[in-house]
C-alpha positions in Angstrom: -111.7 -99.3 148.9 -109.3 -96.4 149.7 -110.7 -94.3 146.9 -114.3 -95.0 148.1 -113.3 -94.0 151.6 -111.8 -90.7 150.4 -114.9 -90.0 148.3 -117.0 -90.6 151.4 -114.9 -88.2 153.5 -115.1 -85.5 150.7 -118.9 -86.0 150.4 -119.4 -85.7 154.2 -117.3 -82.5 154.4 -119.2 -80.9 151.5 -122.5 -81.9 153.0 -121.4 -80.2 156.3 -120.3 -77.1 154.4 -123.6 -76.9 152.7 -125.5 -77.3 156.1 -123.3 -74.6 157.6 -124.1 -72.3 154.8 -127.8 -73.0 155.3 -127.4 -72.0 158.9 -125.6 -68.7 158.1 -128.2 -67.9 155.4 -131.0 -68.5 157.8 -129.4 -66.1 160.4 -129.2 -63.2 157.9 -132.8 -63.8 156.9 -134.0 -62.6 160.3 -132.5 -59.1 159.6 -134.9 -56.7 157.8 -133.4 -55.3 154.7 -133.4 -51.7 156.0 -131.2 -52.8 158.9 -128.4 -54.3 156.8 -126.1 -51.4 157.4 -126.8 -51.2 161.2 -124.0 -51.7 163.8 -125.9 -53.3 166.8 -122.6 -53.5 168.9 -120.4 -50.4 168.7 -117.1 -52.4 168.6 -118.2 -54.6 165.7 -118.6 -54.2 162.0 -121.9 -53.3 160.3 -124.0 -56.3 159.4 -123.2 -56.0 155.7 -119.6 -56.8 156.4 -120.5 -60.3 157.8 -122.7 -61.0 154.7 -119.6 -61.1 152.6 -117.1 -62.1 155.2 -117.9 -65.8 155.4 -117.5 -66.3 151.7 -114.4 -64.1 151.5 -112.8 -66.2 154.3 -113.5 -69.5 152.4 -112.3 -68.0 149.1 -109.0 -66.7 150.6 -108.4 -69.9 152.4 -109.0 -72.3 149.5 -109.0 -70.7 146.1 -105.3 -70.4 145.1 -103.0 -72.7 147.0 -105.5 -75.5 147.6 -107.7 -75.5 144.6 -105.8 -73.6 141.9 -108.5 -71.0 141.2 -107.7 -67.4 140.0 -109.0 -64.3 141.7 -112.1 -62.7 140.3 -112.9 -59.9 142.7 -109.8 -58.9 144.6 -111.4 -55.8 146.1 -114.2 -57.7 147.8 -111.8 -60.4 148.8 -109.8 -57.8 150.8 -112.8 -55.7 152.0 -114.8 -58.6 153.4 -111.7 -60.4 154.8 -110.8 -57.5 157.2 -113.3 -54.8 156.8 -112.5 -51.2 157.8 -110.5 -51.4 161.0 -110.9 -48.8 163.8 -108.0 -46.3 163.9 -105.9 -45.9 167.1 -107.9 -48.4 169.0 -111.1 -46.4 168.8 -114.6 -47.4 167.6 -115.1 -48.0 163.9 -115.9 -44.8 162.0 -116.9 -46.1 158.6 -120.1 -45.1 156.9 -122.7 -47.1 155.0 -121.5 -45.6 151.8 -118.1 -47.3 152.4 -119.8 -50.7 151.8 -121.2 -52.4 148.7 -124.9 -52.6 148.1 -126.8 -55.7 149.4 -127.2 -56.9 145.9 -123.5 -56.6 145.1 -122.6 -58.5 148.3 -125.2 -61.2 147.5 -123.8 -61.6 144.0 -120.3 -61.9 145.4 -121.5 -64.6 147.8 -123.2 -66.6 145.1 -120.2 -66.4 142.7 -117.7 -67.6 145.4 -120.0 -70.5 146.2 -120.4 -71.5 142.6 -116.7 -71.4 141.9 -115.7 -73.3 145.0 -118.4 -75.9 144.6 -117.6 -76.6 141.0 -114.0 -77.2 141.9 -114.7 -79.2 145.0 -117.1 -81.5 143.2 -114.1 -82.7 141.1 -111.8 -83.4 144.0 -110.8 -87.1 144.2 -107.9 -86.8 146.8 -108.0 -84.7 149.9 -104.3 -85.1 150.5 -103.2 -83.9 147.0 -104.8 -80.5 147.6 -102.8 -78.9 150.4 -101.9 -75.5 151.8 -98.9 -74.9 154.1 -98.6 -78.6 154.7 -102.3 -79.1 155.6 -104.6 -81.3 153.6 -107.9 -80.2 152.2 -109.9 -82.0 154.9 -108.3 -79.8 157.6 -108.9 -76.7 155.5 -112.6 -77.6 154.9 -113.0 -78.2 158.6 -111.6 -74.8 159.3 -114.0 -73.2 156.8 -117.0 -75.1 158.3 -116.2 -74.3 161.9 -115.3 -70.7 161.2 -118.7 -70.2 159.6 -120.5 -71.9 162.5 -118.6 -69.8 165.0 -119.9 -66.7 163.2 -123.4 -68.1 163.2 -123.2 -68.0 167.0 -121.3 -64.8 167.5 -123.5 -63.0 165.0 -126.4 -64.1 167.1 -124.8 -62.1 170.0 -124.7 -59.1 167.7 -128.2 -59.5 166.3 -129.5 -59.9 169.8 -128.8 -56.2 170.3 -130.7 -55.2 167.2 -134.0 -53.5 167.9 -136.9 -56.0 167.8 -138.6 -54.1 165.0 -135.6 -54.7 162.7 -135.8 -58.4 163.0 -138.1 -61.0 161.4 -139.3 -63.4 164.1 -139.0 -67.1 162.9 -141.1 -69.9 164.4 -139.9 -70.5 168.0 -140.0 -73.6 170.1 -141.9 -73.6 173.4 -139.9 -72.8 176.5 -138.9 -75.7 178.7 -140.9 -76.0 182.0 -138.6 -76.4 185.0 -138.8 -77.8 188.5 -137.3 -75.9 191.5 -133.5 -75.6 191.4 -131.7 -77.0 194.5 -128.3 -75.5 194.4 -125.6 -77.8 195.8 -121.9 -78.4 195.2 -120.4 -81.6 193.9 -117.1 -83.1 195.2 -114.5 -83.9 192.6 -111.7 -86.1 193.9 -108.0 -85.5 193.1 -106.7 -87.1 189.9 -104.6 -86.4 186.9 -106.4 -84.5 184.2 -105.5 -84.7 180.5 -106.2 -81.8 178.1 -105.6 -81.2 174.4 -105.2 -83.1 171.2 -102.3 -85.2 170.1 -100.7 -84.2 166.8 -101.3 -87.6 165.3 -105.0 -87.5 166.2 -107.5 -88.1 163.4 -109.8 -85.6 165.1 -109.9 -82.0 163.7 -108.7 -79.3 166.1 -107.8 -75.7 166.0 -104.2 -74.7 166.7 -104.9 -73.9 170.3 -106.2 -77.4 171.0 -102.7 -78.9 170.6 -100.7 -80.5 172.2 -102.0 -83.1 174.6 -100.7 -82.7 178.1 -101.7 -83.7 181.6 -101.3 -82.6 185.2 -102.4 -83.7 188.7 -105.4 -81.8 189.9 -106.2 -81.5 193.7 -109.7 -82.2 194.9 -112.3 -79.4 194.7 -116.0 -78.8 194.8 -118.0 -77.4 191.9 -121.6 -76.1 191.6 -124.0 -78.7 190.4 -125.7 -76.1 188.2 -124.7 -72.8 186.5 -125.4 -69.7 188.5 -129.0 -68.6 187.9 -130.6 -65.2 187.4 -132.1 -65.5 190.9 -128.7 -66.0 192.4 -127.2 -63.1 190.5 -130.2 -60.9 191.5 -129.3 -61.7 195.2 -125.8 -60.5 194.5 -127.1 -57.3 193.0 -129.6 -56.6 195.8 -126.7 -57.1 198.3 -124.9 -54.2 196.6 -122.5 -56.4 194.5 -122.0 -53.8 191.8 -121.2 -51.1 194.4 -118.8 -53.2 196.6 -115.3 -52.1 195.6 -113.7 -55.1 197.3 -115.3 -57.5 194.9 -113.7 -56.1 191.8 -110.1 -56.0 190.5 -108.8 -52.5 189.7 -109.1 -53.1 186.0 -112.7 -54.4 186.3 -113.7 -51.6 188.6 -112.4 -49.0 186.2 -114.3 -50.6 183.4 -117.5 -50.9 185.4 -117.3 -47.3 186.6 -116.4 -45.8 183.2 -119.3 -47.6 181.6 -121.8 -47.1 184.5 -122.3 -50.9 184.5 -124.9 -51.9 187.1 -126.6 -55.0 185.8 -126.2 -57.7 183.1 -126.6 -56.4 179.6 -129.5 -58.8 178.9 -131.5 -57.3 181.8 -133.8 -54.3 181.5 -135.9 -52.7 184.2 -139.4 -51.4 183.6 -141.5 -49.9 186.5 -139.2 -51.5 189.1 -139.5 -54.9 187.5 -136.5 -56.7 186.0 -137.1 -58.1 182.5 -134.9 -60.3 180.3 -134.2 -59.3 176.7 -134.3 -62.4 174.6 -133.6 -62.4 170.8 -137.1 -61.4 169.8 -138.9 -60.0 172.9 -138.7 -59.1 176.5 -140.0 -61.4 179.2 -140.2 -61.4 183.0 -136.8 -62.3 184.3 -136.7 -66.2 184.2 -135.1 -66.8 187.6 -134.1 -70.4 186.8 -132.2 -69.5 183.6 -128.4 -69.2 183.7 -127.3 -65.6 184.1 -125.3 -64.2 181.1 -122.5 -61.8 182.2 -119.0 -60.7 181.4 -116.0 -62.4 183.0 -115.6 -59.3 185.3 -119.1 -59.7 186.6 -118.8 -63.4 187.1 -115.6 -62.9 189.0 -117.2 -60.3 191.3 -120.0 -62.7 192.1 -117.6 -65.5 192.8 -115.8 -63.3 195.3 -119.1 -62.3 196.9 -120.0 -65.9 197.4 -116.6 -66.7 198.9 -115.6 -69.0 196.1 -113.9 -68.7 192.7 -114.3 -69.4 189.0 -113.0 -72.8 188.0 -109.8 -73.2 186.2 -109.9 -74.7 182.7 -108.5 -77.9 184.2 -111.1 -78.1 187.0 -114.0 -77.5 184.5 -112.6 -80.1 182.2 -112.4 -82.8 184.9 -115.9 -82.0 186.2 -117.3 -82.3 182.7 -115.5 -85.2 181.1 -113.8 -87.0 184.0 -114.9 -90.1 185.9 -114.3 -91.4 189.4 -111.9 -94.0 188.0 -109.8 -91.4 186.2 -110.9 -92.1 182.6 -112.3 -89.5 180.2 -115.6 -89.5 178.4 -116.3 -88.1 175.0 -119.2 -86.0 176.5 -120.3 -85.5 180.1 -123.0 -88.1 179.7 -120.8 -90.7 177.9 -120.2 -91.6 174.3 -123.6 -91.0 172.7 -123.7 -88.2 170.2 -125.3 -84.9 171.3 -129.0 -84.8 171.1 -131.8 -82.4 172.3 -132.4 -84.6 175.4 -128.8 -84.1 176.5 -128.6 -80.3 176.5 -129.6 -76.9 175.0 -127.2 -76.7 172.0 -126.8 -77.2 168.3 -129.0 -74.2 167.2 -132.3 -75.8 168.2 -133.3 -72.8 170.4 -132.7 -69.1 170.6 -133.0 -68.8 174.3 -131.5 -70.4 177.5 -133.4 -73.2 179.3 -133.7 -73.7 183.1 -130.3 -74.8 184.5 -131.9 -78.2 185.6 -133.8 -78.8 182.3 -131.5 -81.6 181.0 -130.7 -84.2 183.7 -129.8 -86.7 180.9 -126.7 -84.6 180.2 -125.3 -85.1 183.7 -121.6 -85.8 184.1 -120.2 -88.9 185.8 -119.8 -86.8 189.0 -123.4 -85.5 188.9 -122.7 -82.0 187.5 -125.5 -80.9 185.2 -125.7 -78.7 182.1 -122.0 -78.5 181.3 -122.6 -78.5 177.5 -125.0 -76.0 176.1 -127.2 -73.4 177.6 -124.4 -70.9 177.9 -120.6 -70.9 177.7 -118.9 -71.0 181.1 -116.2 -68.6 182.1 -113.1 -70.0 183.7 -110.4 -68.2 185.6 -107.8 -69.4 183.1 -106.3 -66.7 180.8 -106.3 -67.8 177.2 -102.9 -69.0 176.3 -101.0 -71.7 174.4 -100.7 -75.3 175.5 -97.2 -76.8 175.6 -96.1 -77.5 172.0 -98.4 -74.9 170.5 -97.8 -74.1 166.8 -100.0 -71.5 165.0 -101.8 -72.6 161.8 -99.5 -71.0 159.1 -102.6 -70.2 157.0 -104.3 -68.4 159.9 -101.6 -67.3 162.3 -103.6 -64.8 164.2 -106.6 -67.1 165.0 -105.3 -67.9 168.5 -101.9 -66.1 169.0 -103.3 -62.6 168.6 -105.3 -63.2 171.8 -102.6 -64.6 174.0 -102.5 -61.2 175.8 -103.7 -62.0 179.4 -107.0 -60.1 178.7 -109.0 -62.9 177.2 -110.2 -65.9 179.3 -111.1 -69.4 178.3 -114.7 -70.4 178.1 -115.9 -74.0 177.9 -119.2 -75.8 177.3 -121.2 -74.1 174.6 -124.5 -72.2 174.2 -127.9 -72.8 172.6 -126.3 -71.4 169.4 -123.2 -73.6 169.5 -123.0 -76.3 166.7 -122.6 -79.9 167.9 -119.2 -80.3 166.2 -117.7 -77.8 168.7 -118.9 -79.7 171.7 -115.7 -81.9 171.7 -113.7 -81.9 174.9 -110.7 -80.1 173.5 -112.5 -77.1 171.9 -111.6 -73.8 173.6 -113.5 -70.6 173.3 -112.4 -67.2 174.6 -113.5 -63.6 175.0 -112.1 -60.6 176.7 -113.0 -60.0 180.3 -115.3 -57.0 179.7 -117.4 -58.2 176.8 -121.0 -58.5 178.0 -122.7 -59.6 174.9 -121.6 -63.2 174.7 -124.0 -66.0 175.7 -121.8 -66.9 178.7 -122.5 -67.8 182.3 -120.5 -69.5 185.0 -120.4 -71.8 188.0 -118.2 -71.6 191.0 -115.7 -73.8 192.8 -114.2 -74.3 196.2 -110.6 -75.3 196.2 -111.2 -77.9 198.9 -113.5 -81.0 198.9 -114.6 -80.2 202.4 
């Protein structure tokens, strides 16, 4: 029986890895071949790097210590693991000639997959294949979720690629909405529990440990994410020009970059348009606005409120009036298209009120999917944090006070990362992420 259970777990993980590969392959298929050396976001690598990076990560994680495989292409293992880093904090200066041909990159990907798959197919014990004290099931979960994270963050990058350099896949029809009635929901005071216990059978990244709790005072939170219409009101009231709404650091960034609107908005003949993945459309006023943490913070000050803390967001999403916690805002049922806009089913946001079946126990809507949500909490370790020894920089490199916790998920977030303990983070001034926000009042009155 025990052997059968292990085989079942191995099979499930290999199926998930295969599906994650399918998703990453499909993402690269929307890039026209003549754009493979493009760099759509100045701070990021060229697209060709990411073609090889996902396999290099899997190979470097698994091949030697866990699976006993020998190196076969050390140069590419290093190149695609780290790429060519910017010097002195500046923008990358590499040239297309510094990178392999698409054919060589593709051959490397295929070879890595074949070698790993052949070895993994013979695995009969997850626990016998360990690295740094972690069993193979943990390592495979790391490989799967790392790939799925890139499937999402690469969408941010490809979003900025000119439309003519992308191949448009079949797209689902946009969701039709009803008028949005913006209200705030009262959340009573109660203890809130965050994090995973070390003995938990659930996979978690290093920053998800350790479980801890604290008492949270009552507060109010927006029923819906802030919409494009609400943010347009902020802009038309001079929000980007009002110095009092911005911290010194954010004001310097905004001024230096001449930031005056969300990066996904463009203006033609006096009319605001929204740049989606494959075209431009009249600004959908009922979609969540996607902005940086700096812009979200300025809006919150303009509205006389604040961004929620990580604890406030967590309680509003997963808490209940009796103090218990749910697996998802709506309950224990697995994520589905009726519950929210997530799991790679759509390329675009939906209206903020499009998924009432995903409502939390308190009546807060849309807390999973449709856009990550900024919190006011700087990304940092939970009590008892220990870095993964095989990936020490995953979290700890970003405990710098300049990155902020995001919760929830976007349309391009895989369902496995909708668990309550999952934490995402980005720096305050990064505009390209699919992230919006909602506001809170610190009092229930």
